[in-house]
N, C-alpha and C positions, 0 to 999 in steps of 0.2 A: 289845704285839704288833701294834699297828695296828688293833685291832678296837674300834670306838666303843662305849663302855659308858654306859648311862643309869641314873642313880639313881632308884629308884621310891619315892616318899614313902609312908610307912606310915600317913598320916593321924593323926599325933600319937602313934602307938604305935611305939616304936623297934624292937620285935621284928618288926613287919610290914614294915619297910623292906627294900629289896633292890635288885638290879641286873638289868638285862637288856640284850641287844644291840640297838643302834639299827639295826633292819633297813633303814630308809630310807637311812641313811648308809653301810651296809655292803654292801648288795645291788648287784650289777652291773646295768648296763642290759642289755636284751635283746641277745643275741649271735646273729647270723644268719650262720652259716658254711656254705659248701658242703662236701660230702664231700671234695672235693679240698683245700680249704683246711685242713680238720681233719686230713687226712692229712699235709700238709706240717708242721703244728704237731707232730704225733706224731713225725715224723722229727727235727725240731729238738730235741724232748725227749730222743730217743735220743742225739743228738749230745753232750749234756751229761752223759752217764751217769757219767763219771768225775770230775765236778766237784763243787764244794760246792753247786752249784745243782741237783743231782740231785733232792733231796727236793722242792724248790719246783716244778720242772718236772713231776715225776710227779704231784703233787697237782693242778696246773693242768690237765693233760691229762685226768686222771680226772674232774674237774668238767665239763669240756667234753663228754666222752663221755656224761655223764649227761643231757645235753640230748636231747630227742626227736630221733632220727635221727643222734645223735652217734657211734654205733658204726659208721657206714657209711664213714667216711673212709679206713680203711686199705686198701680195695680199690684206690683210685686210685694208691697208691704201693707196691703189692705188689712185693716183690723188691728194694726199695731199703732198705738198712740201713747208715747211716753208722757207722763205727767209728774214731773219732779220739781218741786218748788225750792228755790235757793233760800238759805236762812237769812232772810231780811237783808241787812247791810253788811253781814259778816263775810260773805263769800269773796267779794272783790279785794278787800284789804288782806285777807288771808292768802289769796292767790298771789298778790304782789309780794307778800312777805316770803312765800315759798320760793318764788323766782329769785328774790334777792338773798334768801337764806338769812333772814333777820328774825330775832326772837320777838314774839308777840305777847301782849298781856290783854286779858279780857275778864269780865265778871261772868261766872258760870254757875248755873243752878243744877246741882246733882240730881239725877233722876231717882236714885234709891233713897236718899235722905232729905232732899229738898234744901240742903245746905247751899248757901250762896257765898262764894269767895272768889278772890282774884286768882287767876291762874297765869303762870309764866310758862310758855310752851315754845319749843323749837319746832315749827310746823314742817311736816314732811310732805303731806299729800292731803287732798280733799277728795273724798270718794262718796259714792251713792250706794246704799244698801236698803232694800225694802222700802223704797220711796222716800228715804230721808238722807240728808247730807251730813257727812261726818268729817271732822278734822282729825287726822292722825299725826301724832308727833311725840316728842319727848317732853314730858312734864318735868320741869327743872326742880320743882319743890319735892316731888315724889321720887325723882331720879329714876324714872321708868317710862316706857312707852304707854301712851294712853290714847283713847278715842273720845272725842267730844262732839256731841250732836249740835249742829249749828243753831237750831231753833231754841236751844237752851242757853245760848250766849245772850247776855243782857248788856245793853249799852254798846259802846264802840270798841272795836278791835284796834289796838295801837301797836305799831312796830317800834321796837327799841333797839338801840345799839347799832353796831356796824354791820355792813353787808358781808356775806360770806363768813358769818360767825360760827357756823357748824357744818357738819357733813350729813347729808341725807343717806340713810342705809340703801344699799343697792337692791335689797329685796324687802318688801313690806307685806306682811300677811294681814290683809285688810279684814278678812272674815274672822280671824282669831282675835284681833283687837276690838272689832265691833261686837263680837259675840254672836255672830250669825253665820257660823260655819255651816255650809250645806251638808246634808246627809251624804254618807258614803255611797257612791254610785258603783254598784257591784255587778251590773249587767251592761252589755254593749250590743246594740242593734246595728246590723249592716243594712243600710238603706240605699235604694237606687232612686235618685231624685231627678225629675225633669229640670233642665237648665233654668235658673232664675226663678224657681218655685220653692215653696216651703221654706221661706226665709228664717223663721224662728227655729226650726229643726236644724237647718244648716248652721245657724249661729252657735248652736250648742254642740256641734260635732266637729270632726276633723276629717280630712280626706282619707279614705280607706286605703290601706297599703296591701290588702289581700290580693290574691290572683284572680278574684272574681270580677267580671265585667258584664254589664248589660248595655247593649247597643242603644245609643241616643240618651243615655242617662249618666249622671255623675254618682260615683260610689262614695258614701259618707258613713262614718262610724259615729254613733251617738250613744253616750253612756246614759243610763237611767237607773232609778231605784224602785219605781212603782210600775209593775207590769200592766195593771189596768189603766193607769193614767197614760202610760206610753201608748197603749193600744188605742185609747180614745183619741189622743192627739194625732196619731198617724192617720186614723180613719177619717178625721176631719179634713184632711188634704185630698181625699178622693184619689184619683189616678195619678196625682203628682208625685206620690210616694209609694214605692213597692218595697216590702220587707223581704230581704233575701235570707237573713238569719237574725235570730234563731227561729226554727220552724214553729214553735209554739206561739210566738208573737205573730208570725204571719197568719196562722190559723185564726187567732183572735181578731186580727184586723179584718180578714176576709169575712168572718162571721158578722162583724158589725156592718160591713158594707152590704152583705146579703140582706140583713134585716132592714137597712135603709132602702135597698132596692124593692123589698116586699112592700114597704110603705107606699112607694111610688105606684106599684101595681094595684094597690087597694084604693088609690085615689089620694094618697097623702103626699108628702114632700120628702125629698132626699135630705141628707144630712146638712146640706148647705142651704136648704129652703128653696131651691130652684125646681125640685122635682125630677132632676136628671142625674144627680151625682151618684146615687147608689148603683144603678145598673151599669153605667159607664165605667165607674171605678172598679167594680167587680170584674167586668170583662177585661179591662186593661191589666189589672193585677194578675188575673189568672193566665193571661196570655204571656206576660213577662215571666211569670213563674214557670210556665211550661217551656218557654224558650231557654230559660236559665238551666233547667234540669236537662234539656236535650243537649 
């Protein structure tokens, strides 16, 4: 099972001999994870909930949460819950074939025509798009790159031939093959984020390289295509996110926060349902904005 066992000598008495776990060989080195990092690992464990890895990931996260402070990680990813189901029994044999670089055959039902036929594929990669699993690879019969949705694979996936039978391309355009290329992102927002907050925005951005800095916050540049959607998303984070640029986006976010604050004043609730987000976020945003301008 991978657990090192040491035989303990009974000092000449067979009945006193025994076994024990070699703790020095089995114990992990000290793990120092931030709450945000532990939260991301928890999300990853949820991602594999329908896989054969479910038991292993659940045990691993349970052990990590047992570390002092390990139960604090879920707050930083609250509201995020990945739900992607693997394609029945196709995922694991495909993954094995990708690692070994072996050709696979399987029966596939085409989405456009409903045609069912056997495919011979050099598997490159398995990826997720829009909640579905896809196999990306070289279709030997068509002699061209193709994407296959795993839930359209019927029956068993079988590996054929020798290992190392082909080379995987160094770059694979998943969105182009799957046909789900994202819209062009022609605008960029410069955001000042509180540490370990606004995880979704942070995941879609990159560290900003401009000369602008806001004390106590991390500068992140996030590309977007819809002005209104971006303003709504940022306002939902309250004072965790402050828009530095562009000015029009900052004004739109502040307008949303002021309206949330007015709901609180009239006896309603803030944007987060607590009744306090609106006013606090407006005050924090305006203060940071003033400091930045000064």
